[in-house]
SERO-4910 file (N, C-alpha, C, O; in steps of 0.05 Angstrom, whole numbers):
BEGIN
 pado doro    nc1    nc2    nc3   cac1   cac2   cac3    cc1    cc2    cc3    oc1    oc2    oc3
  Unk    A    262   -799   -957    264   -832   -969    261   -854   -943    274   -850   -922
  Unk    A    246   -875   -946    246   -892   -923    262   -917   -924    265   -931   -944
  Unk    A    271   -922   -900    290   -943   -899    276   -969   -890    288   -986   -878
  Unk    A    251   -972   -896    242   -991   -891    252  -1020   -902    257  -1041   -890
  Unk    A    251  -1013   -930    261  -1038   -950    291  -1033   -949    301  -1010   -949
  Unk    A    305  -1054   -947    330  -1058   -953    338  -1083   -970    325  -1104   -970
  Unk    A    360  -1078   -985    363  -1100  -1002    380  -1123   -990    404  -1119   -984
  Unk    A    367  -1148   -988    375  -1173   -979    398  -1181   -990    404  -1178  -1014
  Unk    A    413  -1192   -972    439  -1207   -982    432  -1231  -1004    409  -1239  -1008
  Unk    A    454  -1240  -1015    447  -1260  -1030    445  -1291  -1013    435  -1310  -1026
  Unk    A    451  -1294   -993    445  -1318   -977    417  -1309   -965    401  -1328   -961
  Unk    A    410  -1288   -959    384  -1283   -947    356  -1288   -978    334  -1299   -974
  Unk    A    363  -1279   -997    353  -1283  -1020    343  -1316  -1023    320  -1327  -1025
  Unk    A    367  -1326  -1021    369  -1356  -1027    352  -1366  -1005    335  -1382  -1012
  Unk    A    354  -1361   -980    342  -1375   -959    314  -1367   -961    300  -1385   -951
  Unk    A    299  -1346   -971    275  -1333   -973    260  -1351  -1001    236  -1354  -1001
  Unk    A    274  -1359  -1019    264  -1369  -1040    261  -1401  -1034    242  -1414  -1043
  Unk    A    285  -1413  -1016    275  -1438  -1010    255  -1442   -990    244  -1463   -986
  Unk    A    250  -1422   -977    224  -1427   -954    198  -1426   -971    178  -1440   -965
  Unk    A    199  -1409   -992    173  -1407  -1012    169  -1431  -1028    146  -1437  -1035
  Unk    A    190  -1445  -1035    187  -1471  -1048    180  -1487  -1032    159  -1498  -1040
  Unk    A    190  -1497  -1007    184  -1512   -985    150  -1507   -980    135  -1526   -980
  Unk    A    140  -1482   -976    116  -1485   -967     94  -1486   -990     71  -1492   -986
  Unk    A    104  -1481  -1014     86  -1491  -1040     88  -1527  -1040     69  -1539  -1049
  Unk    A    113  -1541  -1030    106  -1565  -1030     92  -1573  -1005     77  -1592  -1007
  Unk    A     92  -1562   -983     79  -1565   -959     48  -1564   -963     34  -1577   -948
  Unk    A     39  -1549   -982     13  -1539   -987      2  -1563  -1003    -21  -1571  -1000
  Unk    A     17  -1573  -1018      7  -1601  -1038      4  -1616  -1017    -18  -1624  -1012
  Unk    A     25  -1623  -1003     19  -1652   -979     -4  -1642   -963    -23  -1657   -961
  Unk    A     -6  -1619   -952    -30  -1616   -936    -56  -1623   -947    -73  -1633   -933
  Unk    A    -59  -1616   -978    -77  -1622   -987    -86  -1652   -995   -109  -1659   -996
  Unk    A    -61  -1670  -1000    -61  -1697  -1004    -68  -1709   -977    -85  -1727   -975
  Unk    A    -56  -1703   -957    -58  -1709   -929    -90  -1708   -919   -101  -1724   -904
  Unk    A    -99  -1688   -927   -130  -1681   -921   -148  -1698   -939   -170  -1705   -931
  Unk    A   -140  -1704   -961   -158  -1723   -980   -160  -1754   -971   -181  -1767   -968
  Unk    A   -130  -1764   -966   -122  -1782   -951   -142  -1793   -927   -154  -1814   -925
  Unk    A   -140  -1767   -909   -158  -1772   -885   -178  -1774   -887   -186  -1787   -868
  Unk    A   -198  -1766   -903   -226  -1762   -912   -234  -1794   -923   -255  -1806   -916
  Unk    A   -216  -1804   -941   -216  -1829   -947   -218  -1852   -929   -234  -1870   -924
  Unk    A   -191  -1845   -918   -196  -1868   -896   -215  -1864   -872   -219  -1885   -859
  Unk    A   -229  -1842   -862   -245  -1841   -840   -274  -1845   -853   -290  -1855   -836
  Unk    A   -285  -1841   -878   -309  -1844   -879   -306  -1864   -904   -299  -1861   -928
  Unk    A   -317  -1888   -886   -321  -1913   -905   -344  -1916   -918   -361  -1898   -915
  Unk    A   -350  -1941   -936   -373  -1947   -942   -389  -1959   -915   -412  -1952   -911
  Unk    A   -380  -1973   -901   -398  -1979   -881   -395  -1966   -855   -399  -1979   -834
  Unk    A   -389  -1943   -854   -391  -1925   -833   -367  -1906   -831   -354  -1900   -851
  Unk    A   -361  -1896   -805   -337  -1882   -799   -318  -1901   -788   -326  -1917   -771
  Unk    A   -292  -1900   -795   -269  -1913   -788   -253  -1900   -764   -243  -1878   -769
  Unk    A   -252  -1910   -743   -235  -1898   -721   -212  -1916   -707   -213  -1940   -714
  Unk    A   -197  -1912   -694   -176  -1931   -679   -184  -1925   -652   -185  -1901   -643
  Unk    A   -190  -1946   -637   -196  -1947   -605   -180  -1966   -595   -172  -1985   -608
  Unk    A   -174  -1961   -570   -160  -1976   -548   -171  -2003   -547   -196  -2005   -546
  Unk    A   -158  -2022   -546   -171  -2050   -538   -154  -2063   -513   -133  -2052   -505
  Unk    A   -164  -2086   -502   -153  -2098   -482   -124  -2108   -500   -123  -2113   -524
  Unk    A   -101  -2108   -480    -78  -2117   -497    -74  -2152   -503    -72  -2169   -485
  Unk    A    -72  -2155   -525    -72  -2185   -531    -52  -2193   -556    -47  -2177   -574
  Unk    A    -44  -2216   -553    -28  -2227   -575    -42  -2225   -598    -66  -2222   -595
  Unk    A    -33  -2225   -620    -45  -2224   -648    -18  -2232   -672      6  -2226   -670
  Unk    A    -29  -2245   -692    -15  -2256   -714    -25  -2248   -731    -49  -2252   -734
  Unk    A     -7  -2229   -753    -15  -2213   -776      2  -2221   -795     20  -2239   -793
  Unk    A     -5  -2204   -819     10  -2205   -845     21  -2176   -849     13  -2157   -836
  Unk    A     43  -2175   -867     49  -2142   -876     59  -2150   -907     62  -2173   -916
  Unk    A     62  -2127   -918     70  -2130   -948     51  -2144   -965     61  -2159   -981
  Unk    A     26  -2141   -964      8  -2154   -973      6  -2185   -973      2  -2200   -993
  Unk    A     10  -2194   -946     11  -2224   -939     39  -2233   -944     42  -2256   -937
  Unk    A     55  -2223   -952     84  -2238   -957     98  -2243   -934    116  -2259   -937
  Unk    A     97  -2230   -904    109  -2228   -890     93  -2235   -863     76  -2218   -857
  Unk    A     95  -2254   -847     83  -2261   -826     90  -2248   -802    114  -2247   -799
  Unk    A     76  -2236   -782     92  -2230   -756     69  -2229   -737     45  -2226   -741
  Unk    A     85  -2233   -710     68  -2234   -688     74  -2211   -671     95  -2198   -674
  Unk    A     54  -2202   -651     58  -2180   -636     36  -2177   -620     17  -2193   -619
  Unk    A     39  -2155   -605     15  -2145   -585     -1  -2124   -595      9  -2105   -607
  Unk    A    -28  -2126   -591    -44  -2104   -605    -54  -2092   -578    -61  -2104   -557
  Unk    A    -54  -2067   -584    -68  -2045   -566    -87  -2029   -577   -104  -2019   -561
  Unk    A    -89  -2025   -598   -114  -2012   -608   -121  -2029   -636   -107  -2047   -645
  Unk    A   -148  -2018   -649   -160  -2033   -666   -176  -2015   -681   -193  -2001   -670
  Unk    A   -174  -2014   -711   -188  -1999   -728   -217  -2014   -734   -221  -2036   -744
  Unk    A   -238  -1993   -723   -265  -2006   -724   -281  -1984   -744   -276  -1961   -747
  Unk    A   -301  -1998   -755   -313  -1982   -771   -346  -1981   -763   -360  -2001   -765
  Unk    A   -355  -1957   -754   -384  -1951   -741   -401  -1939   -758   -397  -1918   -770
  Unk    A   -422  -1953   -760   -445  -1945   -776   -461  -1934   -757   -458  -1942   -734
  Unk    A   -480  -1914   -763   -504  -1899   -748   -492  -1880   -726   -504  -1877   -705
  Unk    A   -468  -1868   -731   -455  -1852   -714   -474  -1822   -717   -480  -1813   -739
  Unk    A   -479  -1812   -694   -497  -1792   -690   -485  -1767   -706   -461  -1763   -711
  Unk    A   -504  -1753   -712   -494  -1728   -732   -478  -1707   -716   -458  -1698   -726
  Unk    A   -486  -1700   -693   -460  -1684   -678   -432  -1688   -680   -413  -1672   -682
  Unk    A   -433  -1719   -678   -402  -1730   -675   -392  -1732   -704   -368  -1729   -708
  Unk    A   -409  -1738   -726   -401  -1733   -756   -394  -1708   -759   -373  -1704   -771
  Unk    A   -408  -1686   -751   -399  -1661   -756   -376  -1655   -738   -358  -1642   -749
  Unk    A   -372  -1661   -715   -344  -1659   -703   -319  -1668   -718   -299  -1654   -722
  Unk    A   -321  -1694   -726   -303  -1705   -747   -293  -1687   -769   -269  -1681   -773
  Unk    A   -316  -1678   -783   -316  -1666   -805   -297  -1637   -799   -277  -1630   -812
  Unk    A   -309  -1625   -780   -299  -1599   -772   -266  -1604   -762   -250  -1586   -766
  Unk    A   -260  -1629   -750   -236  -1631   -736   -217  -1633   -765   -195  -1622   -767
  Unk    A   -229  -1647   -785   -210  -1649   -811   -207  -1622   -824   -185  -1613   -833
  Unk    A   -230  -1609   -824   -231  -1580   -840   -210  -1562   -823   -189  -1554   -833
  Unk    A   -214  -1558   -802   -197  -1547   -781   -167  -1553   -787   -152  -1535   -796
  Unk    A   -160  -1574   -783   -133  -1583   -790   -124  -1570   -819   -103  -1557   -821
  Unk    A   -142  -1573   -841   -129  -1565   -863   -129  -1537   -867   -112  -1527   -882
  Unk    A   -147  -1520   -852   -152  -1489   -858   -124  -1480   -837   -111  -1460   -841
  Unk    A   -118  -1498   -814    -95  -1489   -800    -70  -1490   -817    -53  -1472   -820
  Unk    A    -70  -1512   -826    -41  -1517   -839    -38  -1494   -866    -16  -1483   -871
  Unk    A    -62  -1490   -881    -63  -1463   -903    -55  -1443   -888    -38  -1429   -899
  Unk    A    -61  -1436   -864    -56  -1413   -852    -30  -1408   -844    -18  -1387   -846
  Unk    A    -23  -1426   -834     12  -1423   -831     29  -1427   -850     51  -1417   -848
  Unk    A     22  -1442   -871     37  -1446   -893     37  -1414   -909     57  -1404   -919
  Unk    A     10  -1401   -908      6  -1374   -927     25  -1356   -907     45  -1344   -917
  Unk    A     20  -1355   -885     39  -1332   -866     64  -1339   -870     80  -1321   -876
  Unk    A     73  -1362   -868    103  -1369   -872    115  -1359   -901    137  -1349   -904
  Unk    A     98  -1364   -919    105  -1355   -945    103  -1321   -949    119  -1309   -964
  Unk    A     82  -1307   -934     82  -1279   -935    110  -1264   -920    119  -1243   -928
  Unk    A    121  -1283   -896    143  -1269   -883    172  -1270   -905    188  -1253   -912
  Unk    A    169  -1301   -911    187  -1302   -937    195  -1283   -957    217  -1275   -963
  Unk    A    163  -1274   -970    165  -1257   -991    166  -1230   -984    167  -1213  -1002
  Unk    A    166  -1225   -963    171  -1200   -952    200  -1196   -946    211  -1174   -945
  Unk    A    213  -1222   -943    248  -1216   -939    257  -1221   -965    279  -1210   -969
  Unk    A    250  -1232   -982    259  -1231  -1005    259  -1202  -1019    278  -1196  -1033
  Unk    A    237  -1184  -1014    233  -1156  -1022    255  -1137  -1002    257  -1113  -1005
  Unk    A    269  -1152   -982    280  -1137   -966    263  -1121   -941    275  -1102   -930
  Unk    A    240  -1127   -934    219  -1116   -924    221  -1137   -894    209  -1159   -893
  Unk    A    236  -1129   -875    236  -1144   -855    221  -1128   -829    202  -1141   -822
  Unk    A    224  -1110   -817    206  -1101   -801    186  -1085   -805    185  -1061   -797
  Unk    A    166  -1100   -820    138  -1084   -825    118  -1104   -809    124  -1125   -798
  Unk    A     94  -1090   -810     73  -1096   -798     56  -1127   -812     39  -1142   -802
  Unk    A     67  -1128   -834     59  -1145   -849     66  -1174   -843     53  -1195   -845
  Unk    A     97  -1170   -833    109  -1192   -820    100  -1201   -789    100  -1224   -781
  Unk    A     93  -1182   -775     83  -1181   -750     59  -1196   -746     57  -1214   -730
  Unk    A     38  -1187   -764     11  -1200   -767     14  -1231   -781     -4  -1248   -781
  Unk    A     37  -1234   -792     36  -1264   -799     45  -1282   -780     37  -1305   -780
  Unk    A     62  -1272   -762     74  -1289   -740     48  -1290   -722     41  -1312   -712
  Unk    A     33  -1267   -717      3  -1271   -698    -10  -1292   -713    -20  -1310   -699
  Unk    A    -11  -1294   -737    -33  -1317   -745    -17  -1341   -737    -27  -1356   -720
  Unk    A     10  -1348   -748     20  -1372   -736     20  -1379   -708     14  -1402   -700
  Unk    A     26  -1360   -693     30  -1366   -667      4  -1373   -651      4  -1391   -633
  Unk    A    -24  -1355   -660    -46  -1363   -646    -57  -1387   -661    -69  -1404   -647
  Unk    A    -54  -1391   -683    -61  -1424   -699    -50  -1444   -685    -64  -1463   -680
  Unk    A    -23  -1444   -676     -7  -1467   -664    -23  -1463   -633    -26  -1483   -619
  Unk    A    -31  -1444   -626    -43  -1448   -598    -67  -1453   -601    -72  -1471   -586
  Unk    A    -87  -1445   -613   -114  -1449   -612   -125  -1477   -631   -144  -1490   -624
  Unk    A   -113  -1481   -651   -119  -1499   -670   -117  -1531   -658   -135  -1549   -661
  Unk    A    -94  -1534   -647    -92  -1565   -635   -113  -1570   -613   -125  -1591   -614
  Unk    A   -117  -1553   -592   -133  -1555   -578   -162  -1563   -582   -175  -1581   -570
  Unk    A   -169  -1545   -604   -198  -1547   -616   -201  -1575   -628   -221  -1589   -626
  Unk    A   -177  -1581   -642   -180  -1606   -653   -184  -1630   -639   -197  -1650   -646
  Unk    A   -171  -1627   -616   -169  -1655   -593   -200  -1654   -583   -213  -1674   -577
  Unk    A   -208  -1629   -582   -240  -1633   -573   -256  -1640   -591   -274  -1655   -584
  Unk    A   -255  -1633   -613   -272  -1643   -633   -271  -1672   -637   -292  -1685   -636
  Unk    A   -245  -1687   -643   -239  -1708   -646   -248  -1732   -622   -252  -1756   -624
  Unk    A   -250  -1715   -599   -259  -1731   -575   -290  -1733   -577   -302  -1753   -569
  Unk    A   -302  -1714   -588   -327  -1714   -594   -336  -1736   -618   -356  -1749   -619
  Unk    A   -319  -1735   -631   -323  -1759   -659   -316  -1787   -645   -328  -1807   -654
  Unk    A   -301  -1788   -627   -295  -1817   -622   -318  -1830   -604   -328  -1852   -605
  Unk    A   -323  -1806   -584   -344  -1814   -569   -372  -1828   -582   -385  -1847   -574
  Unk    A   -375  -1811   -603   -397  -1820   -628   -394  -1850   -635   -411  -1868   -635
  Unk    A   -369  -1850   -640   -367  -1878   -657   -369  -1899   -633   -384  -1918   -637
  Unk    A   -356  -1899   -609   -362  -1918   -592   -386  -1919   -583   -393  -1941   -575
  Unk    A   -404  -1899   -582   -429  -1901   -575   -442  -1916   -591   -457  -1933   -582
  Unk    A   -440  -1914   -615   -450  -1926   -644   -445  -1958   -645   -458  -1975   -657
  Unk    A   -421  -1961   -626   -412  -1995   -626   -421  -2009   -598   -416  -2033   -592
  Unk    A   -435  -1994   -582   -448  -1999   -564   -427  -1997   -535   -430  -2011   -515
  Unk    A   -411  -1981   -538   -388  -1983   -520   -389  -1960   -495   -370  -1953   -481
  Unk    A   -417  -1950   -494   -421  -1928   -478   -420  -1896   -490   -413  -1889   -513
  Unk    A   -428  -1879   -469   -428  -1856   -484   -399  -1839   -492   -397  -1819   -505
  Unk    A   -379  -1856   -479   -355  -1841   -482   -349  -1828   -458   -363  -1824   -439
  Unk    A   -319  -1819   -463   -303  -1800   -442   -300  -1771   -442   -300  -1767   -466
  Unk    A   -297  -1748   -431   -292  -1728   -435   -259  -1726   -446   -246  -1747   -448
  Unk    A   -250  -1703   -452   -224  -1703   -465   -201  -1707   -436   -204  -1692   -416
  Unk    A   -182  -1727   -439   -166  -1735   -417   -147  -1715   -416   -141  -1707   -438
  Unk    A   -135  -1705   -397   -112  -1685   -396    -89  -1693   -406    -75  -1675   -415
  Unk    A    -81  -1716   -409    -54  -1730   -427    -60  -1722   -454    -41  -1715   -468
  Unk    A    -85  -1720   -463    -84  -1712   -496    -75  -1683   -497    -62  -1677   -517
  Unk    A    -81  -1663   -480    -73  -1639   -488    -43  -1636   -477    -30  -1615   -482
  Unk    A    -32  -1655   -464      0  -1659   -459     12  -1668   -485     35  -1661   -489
  Unk    A      0  -1682   -503     11  -1690   -523     13  -1666   -544     30  -1666   -561
  Unk    A      0  -1651   -542     -1  -1624   -560     19  -1603   -544     28  -1585   -558
  Unk    A     24  -1603   -528     46  -1586   -508     68  -1571   -531     71  -1547   -534
  Unk    A     81  -1590   -542    102  -1578   -559     94  -1556   -577    106  -1535   -583
  Unk    A     69  -1566   -587     62  -1540   -608     46  -1519   -597     43  -1499   -610
  Unk    A     36  -1523   -571     25  -1503   -558     53  -1489   -552     54  -1465   -558
  Unk    A     75  -1499   -543     97  -1479   -539    109  -1463   -555    118  -1441   -549
  Unk    A    111  -1478   -585    120  -1465   -605    103  -1447   -614    113  -1433   -632
  Unk    A     76  -1440   -607     60  -1423   -619     63  -1401   -601     60  -1378   -610
  Unk    A     70  -1404   -571     74  -1381   -554    100  -1366   -564    101  -1342   -570
  Unk    A    122  -1385   -565    151  -1374   -578    141  -1358   -603    141  -1334   -599
  Unk    A    132  -1366   -624    123  -1355   -646    110  -1326   -638    115  -1306   -651
  Unk    A     93  -1326   -619     76  -1303   -609     98  -1281   -601     97  -1257   -607
  Unk    A    118  -1293   -586    140  -1274   -573    152  -1260   -597    157  -1235   -597
  Unk    A    156  -1276   -617    173  -1265   -637    153  -1245   -654    163  -1224   -663
  Unk    A    132  -1249   -659    111  -1228   -663    115  -1201   -646    119  -1180   -657
  Unk    A    114  -1202   -623    122  -1180   -606    145  -1169   -608    148  -1145   -603
  Unk    A    167  -1184   -616    194  -1169   -621    194  -1154   -650    208  -1134   -655
  Unk    A    175  -1167   -669    181  -1154   -697    161  -1131   -693    161  -1113   -711
  Unk    A    141  -1128   -667    123  -1103   -670    145  -1080   -659    143  -1057   -668
  Unk    A    167  -1088   -638    183  -1064   -631    200  -1061   -654    210  -1038   -657
  Unk    A    207  -1080   -669    227  -1068   -690    209  -1053   -705    220  -1031   -708
  Unk    A    188  -1054   -716    172  -1039   -729    170  -1015   -721    174   -996   -737
  Unk    A    166  -1009   -694    163   -983   -689    192   -968   -686    194   -944   -693
  Unk    A    210   -978   -679    238   -973   -683    246   -959   -708    256   -937   -710
  Unk    A    237   -978   -730    244   -969   -757    225   -948   -766    233   -932   -783
  Unk    A    202   -946   -755    188   -921   -761    196   -898   -753    193   -879   -768
  Unk    A    208   -894   -726    223   -875   -713    244   -869   -726    245   -845   -731
  Unk    A    266   -885   -735    289   -877   -756    276   -864   -780    282   -841   -786
  Unk    A    257   -881   -797    250   -867   -816    241   -835   -810    253   -817   -822
  Unk    A    224   -829   -794    214   -805   -786    238   -783   -778    236   -760   -785
  Unk    A    258   -794   -764    279   -779   -759    295   -774   -786    302   -752   -793
  Unk    A    300   -798   -802    315   -791   -825    304   -769   -845    318   -755   -860
  Unk    A    270   -767   -843    257   -753   -864    265   -723   -845    278   -705   -855
  Unk    A    257   -721   -823    268   -693   -811    294   -682   -816    298   -659   -823
  Unk    A    314   -702   -813    342   -691   -821    345   -685   -850    355   -664   -857
  Unk    A    336   -701   -865    331   -692   -898    323   -666   -902    336   -650   -916
  Unk    A    297   -659   -889    285   -636   -892    301   -609   -878    295   -586   -886
  Unk    A    320   -612   -860    335   -593   -856    363   -587   -866    378   -569   -859
  Unk    A    366   -604   -885    390   -605   -900    381   -588   -930    397   -584   -948
***
């Protein structure tokens, strides 16, 4: 008899169900966010992108013109036509990768919660799920930053602002917390693998013991 599956407590079952429900909601939100990103980026007149500008005072309105505000602008949303095909492809790839990464993480979290709900804790499926989460958090943000930089350079080139700049180290620093989270989840995957081996050894020992009885 295998002891890999153990009955979860009522609290563990409730937590697992809550995670699954939140994951389902997160998947819907990710889909809506992707659709809004596509609509916001690809406009009738070209590709919309926020670029830094020389700091300057502005007067603007909010709430459909009901409130007037004065402030200092540091970025501007521009719409560039005739952006080169490579940059357009990079922008599409960045959006697609963000969506795939979100779906992969949500799917992996759902799998872990589902296994917990069935009382399957230290199993290979959970370790692989944590691997997916960890590697996605490590690799996806770095790749997205590089793709978005290529896209931004294409937009600035189309506006006549030059060929653009390579990825600045500060941009990678901005995703450092996500990178660190990915590494931490990777360590959790290692711990789960160790737990799987221990569980298998216990199962084997139990089978041997039962065979001697």
